[in-house]
N, C-alpha and C positions, 0 to 999 in steps of 0.2 A: 403404723403403716409407713413404709419407706416411700417418700414422694417420688423417687426415681422409678418405682414400680407401678405408679398410678397410671392407669390407662385413660388418658384424657378423652380421646374420641368415644370410647365406650361409655364413659360417664355422661358426656354431652348428649349422646343418643337417648339417655333416660330423661332428659329435660324437655319440657313441653316446647320450648323455644326452638329446639334443634331436632325434634323427632322426625321431621320430614326430609332432613338432609341426607344425601347419599354418603357413602363411605368416603369418597373423594372430598366432598364438601366438609365433612367432619374433620378429616385430616387437615384441611386448610385452616379451619377455625382453630384447631388444636395448636397450630404453629403460633398463634397469637395469644395463647393462654399461659398462665403461670400458676403453678401449684405452690401454696404457701402453708407451712405448718406453723401454728400459733400456740403459744403457751397461754395459760390463764393470765389475763391482764394485759396481753400484748395489744398494741394499737393496730387497727386495720387502716384507718385514715383519720385525719384530724380536720376540724373546721378550718376552712381557708386554703387547704392544700389543693393543687390542681387535680381535677377529675378526668382521667384519661382511660378509665376502664370501669366495668361493672363487675360484680362479684356473685358467686354462687357458693353457698355453704355446703360442703360435702359431709362433714361431721362436726359435732360440737354445738356451740351456741355463741351468737354474737348479739350485742346490744347496740342499737342506734340511739344516740342521746344528744341533747342540747345542753349547753351550760349557760347560765345567766352570768351577767357581769360580776355578780357576787360569788360565783362559783357553785351555785346551786344546780344540781343535775335533774333533768327531766328525761325519763326514758320514753322514747318515741315508739320503738318496736323491739321485740325480742325475736331475732331471726332464727328459724329452725332449719335443720338439714334439708337440702333440696330446694330451698327458697333462695331467690336472688334479690339483690338490692343495688341501688345507685344507677339503674338503667337510664331513667329519664334524665338525670342530671348530666350523664355522660354526653348527651347530645347538645347541651346548652353552651358548652365551652366556658362554663363558670366553675369556680372552685366548689369543693364540698361545703354544704350548708349545715352538716351535722358531724358528729364524731361517731366512730365505730370501734368497738373494743371486744375482744374475745372474753367470754365469761368462763369458759372451760377450755381445756386442750382441744383445739379445733383444726380442721383441714379446710382450706379455702381455695377455690379456683377463681382467679381473676382473669377476665376476658377483655383483651385490648380493644379500644375503640376502632382502630383502623381496620382490623380484621372483620369487624361487624359492618363497617361502611363498605368494604370490598364485597361482602356477600349481598348487601342490599343492591349494589350496582349490578351484580350478576343476576339477581332474581328479586324484583321489587316485592314479591309476595313475602319475602323474609321480613320486610318492614312492617307488614300487617301483623305478623306474629309478635314482633317487638311491641307494637302498639297495643295488642291484646293483653300482653303481660303487664305493660305499664298501666293500662286501664283497670285491670284487676287490683293492682296495688293501690291506685287512686281510690277505687271504690271502697277498699278496706279502710283506708285512712279517713275517708268521709264518714264511714260507719262508726269508726272509733271516736271521731269528734262529736258526732250526733249522740252517741252513747254517753260520752262524758258530760255533754251539755244538758241532756234530758233525763238521765237516769240518776237515782240517788246513789250514794256510796255503797249502800247495802246491795242494790240491784247490780252495780258494777262487779262487786265481788262474787255474787252468785252467778252472774253471767260468765265470769272467768272460770269458775269451777265447773260449770256445765257446758262449756264451749264445745266439747267433743262428744256430747251425748244428746240424743234425741229423747226428750222427756216422754213422749208417748210410747216409746219402746222400752221403757225402764220400769215396768210394773212387776218384775219377777221377785223383788225383794233382795236382789243381789247388791252387795256392797261394792261400790266403785272406789278406786283409789286414784286421787290426783296428786302426783308428786310435783311439788314446786321446783321448777328447774333451776331457780336462782334464789337468792335471799328474799325474805319477805319484804325488805326495804325496796328491792329492785322491782318486785311485782307491784308493790304499792305505788311506786313512781309511775309505772306503766299505766296504772288505773287512775292516775291523778289524785291519789290519796296520800295522807301521811302514814308512815309506818305504824304509828300509834293507833290511828283509826282503823287501819287494815287489821291489826291484831284484835282490836275491840270487836270488830264485826265477826271475825272467826270465832272468838270466844262466845259471842252471843249465839251464833249458830250452833256451837257445841252445847251450850246450855239448853238450847231448844231441842237437843237430841237429833239434829239433822246431819251433823258431821261429827267425826272424832279426829282429833289432832294428834299426830305422832311425829313430832319434829317437822320435817318437810313433807310428810305424807298426810294428805287430807282424805280420810275415809268418809265417803258420802253414804250415809246410812239410808236415806230415803230421798231419791231423786225427785219424784213428783211433788212431795211436800216442800222440798227445798225450792223448786221452781215456783210454787205457789206462794211461798214465803216472800220471794222476790217481788211478786206482783203486789202483795199486800204492803210491802215496805214503803 
């Protein structure tokens, strides 16, 4: 996609934060946006850089991660298309506390802080929509912390594989395929597991005939049994 042909107002209108804006308001916000094409491995931002905008992923995938003093990486979140990030930090006047990097060829929309402040001044209800979005992200992060602290490694892997399926609706015997969007090492880091343990769990589930592994494609043979296996783990 040629970024010069990208219709920013039309894309903004599809995002929950901007759906209630008029065409004129969308046009104003678009003036404060920048479309960025990223190659795999490109940096979106680094820890310590000033945060003057938040970002919405149009296509591709971005990882948010922290680095220890020894250089060890911990993946905090894998951002999917249509999701935004760095909204809360933008209002603190503090630098980025994480790193962000494109995992695939990606298209990113960066929304400047000043244009958001202008819209809040024009209509205070806009700030409520911002708060709602930030609250959803906070709720998700708390859930992730809770899962990492209270669930076993096996339960975390099974929860990741079943994250998009309602178990009670999966009694047809149909085989579901979960394609790992990134390397197993990246997914393992996201789940606070070592790559070796993540692979061990996958092979245990395969030996139990609950899944079938085909490179990055995980074929879930029996969803209800897999969910119950997680409870027993």
